[in-house]
Structure formats: structure tokens, C-alpha cells
Backbone as JSON, one array per atom type, in Angstrom:
{
  "sequence": "MPDVTEAQRRWEAWFDVFTKIRDAWPEEVSVACPDGDGGRMTITYTGDPESRIGFATLWCDVGLDGIFLSRVGIPEGAEMLSFDSTTEERAAVLPNVRLIPPAE",
  "N": [[33.62, -68.16, 50.65], [32.7, -64.84, 50.1], [31.8, -62.29, 52.51], [28.44, -61.2, 52.77], [27.29, -58.09, 51.82], [25.58, -55.25, 53.27], [24.31, -53.79, 51.28], [24.03, -55.76, 49.3], [22.3, -57.55, 50.64], [20.04, -55.92, 50.87], [19.32, -55.45, 48.14], [18.81, -58.07, 47.31], [16.64, -58.7, 48.97], [14.71, -57.03, 47.87], [14.59, -58.15, 45.29], [13.54, -60.65, 45.97], [10.95, -59.9, 46.69], [9.99, -59.04, 44.2], [10.0, -61.54, 42.87], [8.07, -62.98, 44.39], [5.71, -61.53, 43.82], [5.6, -61.71, 41.0], [5.51, -64.53, 40.64], [3.05, -65.14, 41.74], [1.22, -64.2, 39.95], [-1.71, -64.75, 37.96], [-2.87, -63.82, 40.28], [-3.29, -61.16, 42.53], [-1.07, -60.1, 44.91], [-0.32, -58.84, 48.13], [2.59, -57.52, 49.18], [4.82, -56.64, 51.66], [6.85, -53.69, 51.76], [10.3, -54.17, 51.5], [11.9, -52.4, 52.86], [10.57, -51.73, 55.1], [8.8, -49.59, 55.42], [6.08, -49.63, 55.27], [4.93, -49.39, 52.82], [3.21, -49.95, 49.64], [3.88, -52.36, 47.2], [4.7, -52.25, 43.78], [4.79, -53.48, 40.45], [5.97, -52.36, 37.41], [5.81, -53.0, 34.06], [7.65, -52.82, 31.01], [7.77, -53.34, 27.59], [7.94, -55.46, 24.65], [5.0, -55.95, 22.93], [4.45, -58.2, 21.38], [6.45, -60.27, 21.82], [6.49, -60.21, 24.54], [8.67, -59.69, 26.11], [10.82, -57.77, 28.08], [11.47, -55.13, 30.34], [11.38, -54.67, 33.9], [10.24, -52.62, 36.55], [10.29, -52.53, 39.93], [8.71, -51.04, 42.6], [8.26, -49.01, 45.56], [5.47, -47.4, 46.92], [5.63, -45.59, 49.01], [8.33, -45.01, 49.97], [9.42, -44.61, 47.47], [11.6, -45.92, 46.41], [13.27, -48.38, 44.38], [13.82, -51.27, 42.2], [15.41, -52.21, 39.14], [14.92, -54.46, 36.53], [16.22, -56.15, 33.84], [15.5, -57.78, 30.66], [13.22, -59.48, 31.21], [10.54, -61.84, 31.29], [7.29, -60.94, 30.51], [4.33, -61.44, 32.17], [1.55, -63.04, 30.62], [-1.25, -61.11, 29.96], [-0.65, -59.25, 31.91], [-0.5, -55.78, 32.62], [1.3, -53.5, 30.58], [3.74, -51.13, 29.51], [4.61, -50.02, 26.26], [7.72, -50.19, 24.44], [7.88, -47.87, 22.98], [6.47, -45.97, 24.39], [5.38, -42.74, 25.43], [7.0, -40.07, 27.28], [5.14, -38.88, 28.94], [3.2, -40.9, 29.14], [4.66, -42.86, 30.49], [5.22, -41.48, 32.89], [2.68, -41.31, 33.96], [2.25, -43.81, 34.98], [4.52, -44.67, 36.3], [6.23, -43.37, 38.93], [8.82, -40.93, 39.81], [11.24, -42.84, 40.52], [13.77, -43.81, 42.8], [16.41, -45.71, 41.96], [17.69, -48.66, 43.34], [20.96, -49.63, 43.35], [22.21, -52.61, 41.77], [23.82, -54.85, 43.87], [27.24, -55.69, 44.01]],
  "CA": [[32.58, -67.28, 50.13], [32.84, -63.53, 50.73], [30.69, -61.82, 53.33], [27.38, -60.48, 52.06], [27.21, -56.71, 52.3], [24.23, -54.74, 53.53], [23.75, -53.42, 49.97], [23.61, -57.01, 48.65], [21.12, -58.03, 51.35], [18.9, -55.08, 50.52], [18.91, -55.71, 46.76], [18.25, -59.42, 47.27], [15.31, -58.64, 49.59], [13.84, -56.44, 46.86], [14.41, -59.14, 44.24], [12.62, -61.66, 46.51], [9.6, -59.34, 46.58], [9.63, -59.14, 42.78], [9.72, -62.94, 42.58], [6.79, -63.35, 45.01], [4.61, -60.91, 43.08], [5.58, -62.3, 39.66], [5.1, -65.93, 40.7], [1.64, -65.22, 42.14], [0.39, -63.74, 38.83], [-2.46, -63.5, 37.89], [-3.38, -63.38, 41.57], [-2.61, -60.0, 43.07], [-0.67, -60.3, 46.3], [0.21, -57.67, 48.81], [3.86, -57.84, 49.82], [5.34, -55.45, 52.35], [8.11, -53.11, 51.29], [11.41, -54.72, 52.27], [12.52, -51.36, 53.68], [9.8, -51.62, 56.33], [8.12, -48.3, 55.53], [4.63, -49.84, 55.17], [4.48, -49.07, 51.47], [2.65, -50.95, 48.73], [4.82, -52.66, 46.15], [4.11, -52.28, 42.44], [5.68, -53.78, 39.33], [5.62, -51.77, 36.14], [6.52, -53.66, 32.97], [7.78, -52.16, 29.72], [8.3, -54.35, 26.7], [7.42, -55.71, 23.32], [3.71, -56.62, 23.08], [4.44, -59.49, 20.67], [7.28, -61.27, 22.49], [6.28, -60.04, 25.98], [9.98, -59.59, 26.75], [11.12, -56.37, 28.31], [12.07, -54.88, 31.64], [10.45, -54.43, 35.0], [10.63, -51.77, 37.66], [9.55, -52.8, 41.16], [8.89, -49.85, 43.42], [7.44, -48.81, 46.76], [4.75, -46.13, 46.78], [5.91, -44.69, 50.13], [9.72, -44.55, 49.9], [9.76, -44.38, 46.06], [12.8, -46.64, 46.01], [12.9, -49.52, 43.56], [14.86, -51.96, 41.45], [15.19, -52.34, 37.7], [15.32, -55.77, 36.04], [16.17, -56.22, 32.38], [15.29, -59.08, 30.02], [12.26, -60.3, 31.95], [9.31, -62.23, 30.63], [6.15, -60.23, 31.05], [3.24, -62.41, 32.21], [0.41, -62.84, 29.72], [-2.35, -60.39, 30.6], [-0.17, -58.17, 32.78], [-0.4, -54.48, 31.94], [2.67, -53.12, 30.26], [4.0, -50.03, 28.6], [5.42, -50.46, 25.13], [9.01, -49.51, 24.37], [7.75, -46.54, 22.38], [5.59, -45.12, 25.21], [5.86, -41.37, 25.61], [7.41, -39.68, 28.63], [3.9, -38.64, 29.68], [2.59, -42.2, 29.43], [5.47, -43.49, 31.54], [5.04, -40.72, 34.14], [1.34, -41.6, 34.49], [2.27, -45.14, 35.58], [5.73, -44.88, 37.09], [6.74, -42.1, 39.47], [10.26, -40.75, 39.77], [11.75, -43.83, 41.46], [15.22, -43.88, 43.04], [16.78, -47.1, 41.78], [18.7, -49.26, 44.21], [21.92, -50.28, 42.44], [22.49, -54.02, 42.06], [25.04, -55.0, 44.66], [28.23, -56.57, 43.4]],
  "C": [[32.67, -65.93, 50.85], [31.6, -63.17, 51.54], [29.7, -61.05, 52.47], [27.28, -59.09, 52.67], [25.75, -56.32, 52.56], [23.55, -54.36, 52.21], [23.26, -54.67, 49.23], [22.35, -57.57, 49.3], [19.88, -57.24, 50.96], [18.4, -55.4, 49.12], [18.25, -57.09, 46.65], [16.86, -59.47, 47.9], [14.3, -58.06, 48.61], [13.57, -57.43, 45.73], [13.46, -60.25, 44.71], [11.17, -61.18, 46.43], [9.13, -59.42, 45.13], [9.21, -60.56, 42.44], [8.38, -63.38, 43.15], [5.61, -62.8, 44.21], [4.48, -61.54, 41.69], [5.05, -63.73, 39.69], [3.63, -66.1, 41.08], [0.69, -64.86, 40.99], [-0.42, -64.9, 38.27], [-3.09, -63.06, 39.21], [-2.58, -62.16, 42.03], [-2.32, -60.25, 44.53], [-0.11, -59.01, 46.86], [1.47, -58.1, 49.56], [4.41, -56.55, 50.41], [6.65, -54.99, 51.72], [9.25, -53.66, 52.14], [12.13, -53.69, 53.13], [11.74, -51.1, 54.96], [9.07, -50.3, 56.5], [6.59, -48.41, 55.39], [4.06, -49.58, 53.79], [3.93, -50.26, 50.72], [3.61, -51.12, 47.57], [4.1, -52.81, 44.81], [5.19, -52.66, 41.43], [5.12, -53.09, 38.09], [6.48, -52.42, 35.07], [6.55, -52.76, 31.75], [8.38, -53.19, 28.78], [7.66, -54.39, 25.34], [6.1, -56.49, 23.45], [3.65, -57.99, 22.4], [5.2, -60.56, 21.45], [7.04, -61.31, 24.0], [7.61, -60.18, 26.75], [10.28, -58.11, 26.92], [11.85, -56.17, 29.62], [11.0, -54.57, 32.65], [11.07, -53.46, 35.99], [9.71, -52.12, 38.82], [9.79, -51.62, 42.06], [7.89, -49.79, 44.56], [6.79, -47.44, 46.68], [4.98, -45.16, 47.94], [7.33, -44.12, 50.0], [10.17, -44.15, 48.51], [11.15, -44.9, 45.68], [12.35, -47.82, 45.16], [14.1, -50.18, 42.92], [14.42, -52.09, 40.0], [15.73, -53.7, 37.28], [15.17, -55.8, 34.54], [15.94, -57.65, 31.92], [14.38, -60.0, 30.84], [11.11, -60.69, 31.02], [8.15, -61.53, 31.31], [4.95, -61.17, 31.01], [2.1, -62.03, 31.26], [-0.72, -62.19, 30.5], [-1.93, -59.29, 31.54], [-0.11, -56.87, 31.98], [1.05, -54.14, 31.71], [2.68, -51.88, 29.38], [4.78, -50.59, 27.43], [6.72, -49.67, 25.13], [8.88, -48.1, 23.81], [6.77, -45.64, 23.14], [6.23, -43.74, 25.37], [6.28, -41.14, 27.06], [6.18, -39.48, 29.5], [3.21, -39.94, 30.06], [3.35, -42.93, 30.54], [5.23, -42.8, 32.89], [3.68, -40.99, 34.77], [1.31, -42.92, 35.26], [3.41, -45.3, 36.58], [6.25, -43.54, 37.61], [8.27, -42.02, 39.34], [10.9, -41.61, 40.86], [13.27, -43.73, 41.57], [15.6, -45.35, 42.96], [17.9, -47.51, 42.74], [19.69, -49.97, 43.29], [22.09, -51.75, 42.8], [23.82, -54.12, 42.8], [25.98, -55.99, 43.96], [28.92, -57.41, 44.45]]
}
């Protein structure tokens, strides 16, 4: 098995945070930013209101780094943007996040 790179460790730590928050739904949990900057983690969902399938962006409000996950199930009752949301609607919910590339 190849050695795990620092980039892989970082992305996996962020994915673990996503999983903790998603699995706790509908309970809101506070999970520390994996980068250790003391930030609050937020998931923003965008998807189809009927199927509740879409994508998620997990981001830190301090460092403004985040990860993007496609083809996720959006929990029933979770707030979400629709695929046809305007740029202004997206900007009101999701800041200009620097996406961490998935490590290969």
C-alpha cells in the first residue's frame, strides 16, 4: 500500500468532518475545522428538491477553505439551494471558498 500523502490526509480529515455533521442530522453539531484555525464548519447543499440528490460544499468560516462532494443525498429537512439558484442566492449562502483538491 502506498504511503499516504499530506494532501490525502488533509482531504480525508475534511471528509471525516462532513461525515460527522451529516450523520448527526437533524441534530446540529459543532465540529472543529480540521485545519485547526478555530473556525466553524458549515455544509451548503445544492440539489434537486424532488430527489434530494445534489452536491455539498463543506467549508470553514475562518480559513474559507472547503471540499466539494458530488452525488450526495441531501437529508430531508436540510436547507438547500436548487440547481437553478442565481449567483446572488448562492453568494448569500456560500462565500468564495478555496476548494481543497481531492488527493489522488
